[in-house]
C-alpha positions as CSV (number, residue, x, y, z in Angstrom):
1,M,0.0,0.0,0.0
2,K,1.4,3.4,-1.1
3,N,1.5,6.4,1.2
4,D,3.4,8.7,-1.2
5,N,2.3,12.0,0.5
6,K,4.0,10.9,3.7
7,K,7.5,12.5,4.4
8,Y,8.0,12.2,8.1
9,L,7.7,9.4,10.8
10,L,7.3,10.1,14.5
11,F,8.1,7.2,16.6
12,D,7.2,6.6,20.2
13,N,10.2,5.1,22.0
14,D,9.1,2.7,24.8
15,G,7.5,-0.4,23.5
16,V,8.0,0.6,19.8
17,L,11.7,1.0,19.4
18,V,12.9,-0.6,22.7
19,E,11.3,-3.1,25.0
20,T,11.2,-1.0,28.2
21,E,7.6,-0.7,29.3
22,K,7.6,-4.0,31.3
23,W,10.6,-2.8,33.2
24,Y,9.0,0.5,34.1
25,F,5.9,-1.4,35.4
26,K,8.2,-3.7,37.4
27,A,10.0,-0.7,38.9
28,N,6.7,0.8,40.0
29,V,5.7,-2.6,41.5
30,K,8.9,-2.8,43.4
31,A,8.4,0.7,44.9
32,L,4.9,0.3,45.9
33,K,5.8,-3.0,47.6
34,L,7.9,-1.0,50.0
35,I,4.6,0.3,51.5
36,N,2.8,-3.0,51.1
37,I,0.7,-2.1,48.1
38,N,0.5,-4.7,45.3
39,L,0.2,-3.1,41.9
40,E,-1.7,-5.5,39.6
41,E,-0.9,-5.3,35.8
42,D,-4.5,-4.9,34.8
43,V,-5.0,-2.0,37.1
44,Y,-1.7,-0.4,35.9
45,Q,-2.8,-0.8,32.2
46,K,-6.0,0.9,32.7
47,I,-4.3,3.8,34.5
48,M,-1.6,4.1,31.8
49,A,-4.0,3.9,29.0
50,K,-5.7,7.2,30.0
51,G,-2.5,8.9,30.7
52,G,-2.3,8.5,34.5
53,N,0.4,7.0,36.7
54,A,0.9,4.2,39.3
55,W,0.8,6.6,42.2
56,E,-2.9,6.9,41.8
57,V,-3.2,3.6,43.5
58,A,-1.3,4.9,46.6
59,L,-3.3,8.1,46.7
60,Q,-6.5,6.2,46.7
61,Q,-5.3,4.4,49.8
62,G,-4.4,7.7,51.6
63,V,-0.7,7.7,51.1
64,S,0.8,11.1,51.5
65,E,2.4,13.1,48.7
66,D,5.7,13.2,50.7
67,I,5.8,9.4,50.8
68,I,4.9,9.1,47.2
69,Q,7.8,11.6,46.3
70,D,10.2,9.4,48.2
71,L,8.9,6.3,46.4
72,R,9.2,8.0,43.0
73,I,12.9,8.6,43.6
74,K,13.3,4.8,44.5
75,R,11.2,3.8,41.5
76,D,13.5,5.8,39.2
77,I,16.6,4.1,40.8
78,Y,15.0,0.7,40.2
79,Y,14.1,1.5,36.6
80,Q,17.5,2.8,35.8
81,D,19.0,-0.4,37.3
82,F,16.8,-2.4,34.9
83,L,17.7,-0.2,31.9
84,K,21.4,-0.9,32.7
85,T,21.1,-4.7,33.1
86,K,18.3,-5.9,30.9
87,D,18.1,-6.7,27.2
88,L,15.9,-3.9,25.8
89,S,16.2,-4.7,22.1
90,I,13.3,-5.4,19.8
91,K,14.2,-7.7,16.9
92,N,14.8,-6.1,13.5
93,V,14.2,-2.5,14.6
94,E,17.5,-1.1,13.4
95,A,17.3,-2.9,10.1
96,V,13.9,-1.5,9.4
97,L,14.9,2.0,10.4
98,K,17.8,1.9,8.1
99,K,15.5,1.2,5.1
100,L,12.9,3.7,6.1
101,R,15.5,6.4,6.5
102,R,16.1,6.3,2.8
103,K,12.6,7.8,2.2
104,Y,11.6,9.6,5.4
105,K,12.8,12.1,7.9
106,M,12.3,10.5,11.4
107,A,12.2,11.5,15.0
108,I,11.3,10.1,18.4
109,V,8.7,11.6,20.6
110,T,8.7,10.1,24.1
111,T,7.3,10.7,27.6
112,S,10.6,9.4,29.0
113,R,12.8,11.6,31.0
114,R,15.9,12.7,29.0
115,V,18.1,11.0,31.6
116,D,16.4,7.6,31.2
117,F,16.1,8.0,27.3
118,E,19.9,8.7,27.0
119,L,20.6,5.6,29.3
120,I,18.5,3.4,27.1
121,H,20.2,4.5,23.8
122,Q,23.7,4.0,25.1
123,K,23.0,0.4,24.1
124,T,21.5,1.1,20.7
125,N,22.3,2.7,17.3
126,I,18.8,3.9,16.9
127,L,19.4,7.7,17.3
128,S,21.7,7.7,14.3
129,Y,18.7,7.3,12.1
130,M,16.7,10.1,13.8
131,D,16.7,13.8,13.0
132,F,15.9,14.6,16.7
133,A,14.2,13.2,19.9
134,L,11.8,15.0,22.0
135,C,11.7,13.9,25.7
136,L,9.5,14.9,28.7
137,E,11.4,18.1,29.3
138,D,11.0,19.3,25.7
139,Y,7.3,20.1,25.7
140,S,4.7,21.5,28.1
141,Y,2.1,18.7,28.3
142,A,2.7,15.0,28.1
143,K,0.7,12.4,26.2
144,P,-2.3,12.0,25.8
145,H,-2.1,15.7,25.3
146,P,-1.3,16.6,21.6
147,D,1.6,18.9,22.6
148,P,4.4,16.3,22.2
149,Y,3.5,15.5,18.6
150,L,2.6,19.0,17.7
151,S,6.0,20.1,19.0
152,A,7.7,17.6,16.7
153,L,5.5,18.7,13.7
154,K,6.6,22.4,14.4
155,K,10.3,21.3,14.7
156,F,10.1,19.6,11.3
157,K,8.1,22.5,9.8
158,A,5.8,19.8,8.4
159,R,2.1,19.6,7.7
160,K,-0.1,17.0,9.5
161,E,-0.9,15.2,6.4
162,E,2.8,14.6,5.7
163,I,3.2,12.6,8.9
164,F,2.6,9.1,10.4
165,I,2.9,8.5,14.1
166,I,4.0,5.1,15.2
167,E,2.7,4.0,18.7
168,D,1.9,1.0,20.8
169,S,-0.3,2.4,23.5
170,Q,-3.7,3.9,23.9
171,R,-2.3,7.0,25.5
172,G,-0.1,7.5,22.5
173,L,-2.9,7.0,20.1
174,I,-5.0,9.5,21.9
175,S,-2.2,12.0,21.7
176,A,-1.9,11.4,17.9
177,N,-5.7,11.7,17.5
178,N,-5.7,14.9,19.5
179,A,-3.0,16.3,17.3
180,G,-4.9,15.4,14.2
181,I,-2.2,13.1,12.8
182,S,-2.6,9.6,11.5
183,C,-1.4,6.9,13.7
184,I,0.0,3.4,13.1
185,I,-0.1,1.0,16.1
186,I,2.5,-1.8,16.4
187,K,1.3,-4.7,18.4
188,N,2.9,-5.1,21.8
189,D,1.8,-7.9,24.2
190,F,2.2,-5.5,27.1
191,T,-0.5,-3.1,25.8
192,K,-2.7,-5.7,24.1
193,T,-5.7,-4.7,26.3
194,H,-5.7,-1.1,25.1
195,D,-8.3,0.2,22.7
196,F,-6.8,0.8,19.2
197,T,-10.0,1.1,17.2
198,T,-9.2,4.7,16.0
199,A,-5.8,3.8,14.6
200,K,-5.2,4.3,10.9
201,Y,-3.3,0.9,10.8
202,F,-2.7,-1.9,13.2
203,L,0.4,-3.9,12.5
204,N,1.6,-7.1,14.1
205,S,5.3,-6.4,14.1
206,F,7.8,-3.6,13.5
207,P,9.1,-5.1,10.2
208,D,5.5,-4.8,8.8
209,L,6.1,-1.1,8.5
210,L,8.2,-1.9,5.4
211,N,5.2,-3.3,3.5
212,L,3.2,-0.3,4.4
213,L,5.7,2.5,4.0
214,A,8.8,1.4,2.0
């Protein structure tokens, strides 16, 4: 299928280019266990799909903001430890990006903090295919707000109809929809319960992008 009017690809990072989402979940689980709260994956998925965070579970149980802030610091330490020690790669991602780069300008738009993002990509060559990457500190409002993707559009000086967004989560899809930009969802078992009915395309794997876009 041809999409000849498309000139730009905006990639989510976590779950699309690297397999980090499950480790972020596990870091939240580990932090909340310190105060005897068990974070269930189905609860976490519902929260994340709408753009919330794991601390909502603690707040609902009356945990104070001061304690949550301390847990947030511990969670970030746990997460970074996972990023340093776990295999985060997704098969064939770099090979696909190399081919797509021949036709498209590309960027990453992520809700990750810059410090985590840079730690992740110390292990990859993915950034060499990208024109830029926008992290949490680079825009005013996070996904599902449209601001992250509109910021990337502005940086490219592109028109909405020239862009595809590639995502794996409902929160990311909502952000794309709110920005008025067509979104391709890549299947990820971690987000399989999310609602993707408004996606332009739903693909089973990252290499399927070549059939659609190359």
